[in-house]
C-alpha positions as CSV (number, residue, x, y, z in Angstrom):
1,M,-22.4,62.8,-9.5
2,N,-26.0,61.6,-9.4
3,N,-24.9,58.1,-8.4
4,I,-22.9,59.5,-5.4
5,K,-26.0,61.3,-4.1
6,R,-28.1,58.1,-4.4
7,F,-25.6,55.8,-2.8
8,P,-27.0,54.5,0.6
9,L,-23.9,55.3,2.6
10,E,-25.6,54.9,6.0
11,L,-27.1,51.6,5.1
12,V,-23.7,50.3,3.9
13,F,-22.2,51.6,7.2
14,W,-24.6,49.7,9.5
15,V,-24.6,46.5,7.5
16,T,-20.8,46.4,7.4
17,A,-20.6,47.2,11.2
18,L,-23.0,44.2,11.9
19,V,-21.0,41.9,9.6
20,L,-17.7,42.9,11.3
21,L,-19.3,42.4,14.7
22,A,-20.6,39.0,13.7
23,T,-17.2,37.8,12.5
24,A,-15.2,39.3,15.4
25,N,-14.1,37.4,18.4
26,G,-15.5,39.1,21.4
27,H,-13.2,37.4,23.8
28,E,-10.0,39.0,22.3
29,H,-8.9,42.6,22.2
30,H,-8.0,43.7,18.7
31,F,-6.9,46.8,16.8
32,T,-9.2,49.7,17.7
33,L,-9.5,53.4,17.1
34,C,-11.0,54.0,20.5
35,P,-8.9,56.4,22.5
36,L,-9.9,54.8,25.9
37,A,-9.0,51.3,24.7
38,N,-5.6,52.6,23.4
39,L,-4.9,54.2,26.8
40,G,-5.4,50.8,28.5
41,F,-9.0,51.2,29.6
42,Q,-10.5,48.6,27.2
43,D,-12.5,46.9,29.9
44,W,-14.1,50.2,31.0
45,C,-15.1,51.9,27.7
46,P,-18.9,51.8,27.3
47,G,-18.7,51.9,23.4
48,C,-16.3,49.0,23.3
49,G,-18.6,47.1,25.7
50,I,-21.5,47.6,23.5
51,G,-19.6,46.3,20.5
52,R,-18.4,43.3,22.4
53,S,-22.0,42.8,23.7
54,I,-23.5,42.8,20.2
55,S,-20.8,40.5,19.0
56,H,-21.7,38.0,21.8
57,I,-25.4,38.3,20.9
58,L,-24.6,37.5,17.2
59,H,-22.6,34.4,18.4
60,G,-25.5,33.3,20.7
61,E,-23.7,34.0,24.0
62,F,-26.5,36.0,25.7
63,T,-25.2,35.8,29.3
64,E,-21.7,37.0,28.2
65,S,-23.4,39.7,26.2
66,F,-25.3,41.0,29.2
67,S,-22.2,40.9,31.3
68,E,-20.3,43.1,28.8
69,H,-22.9,45.8,28.6
70,W,-26.6,45.7,29.4
71,F,-27.6,47.9,26.5
72,G,-26.2,45.5,23.8
73,F,-29.6,43.9,22.9
74,P,-31.5,47.1,22.7
75,A,-28.7,48.7,20.7
76,L,-28.8,45.7,18.3
77,L,-32.6,46.1,17.9
78,I,-32.3,49.8,17.2
79,I,-29.6,49.2,14.5
80,V,-31.6,46.4,12.9
81,Y,-34.7,48.6,12.9
82,R,-32.6,51.5,11.3
83,I,-31.4,49.2,8.6
84,Y,-35.0,48.1,7.9
85,T,-36.2,51.7,7.6
86,L,-33.3,52.6,5.3
87,I,-34.1,49.7,3.1
88,K,-37.8,50.3,3.2
89,N,-37.5,54.1,2.4
90,K,-34.5,54.1,0.1
91,N,-36.6,55.0,-2.9
92,K,-38.4,57.9,-1.2
93,F,-35.3,60.0,-0.6
94,K,-33.8,60.2,-4.1
95,I,-32.4,63.6,-4.9
96,S,-33.4,65.1,-8.1
97,T,-30.7,67.1,-9.7
98,T,-32.3,68.1,-12.9
99,N,-31.9,71.7,-14.1
100,T,-35.1,73.5,-15.0
């Protein structure tokens, strides 16, 4: 049980998300859990637009990234900063479960 509490779940989530966005093709629509995209509004959904925007940035397509969503670059910076702080502070937040 101690190992589950120490597992950096948020860190794994953000790193996995960036890896998936880096390997995804931003020009194609693919399987998604987004309700707006599943209803046929895939070009209008702001969340999907940020995801495609970050994917374009990671592929070096900056003008296409800005055309997908203007907040893609700041969102990527925020995510990278969050990953940095999680790695930097991972030893500070260990939960002690010893009985006294």
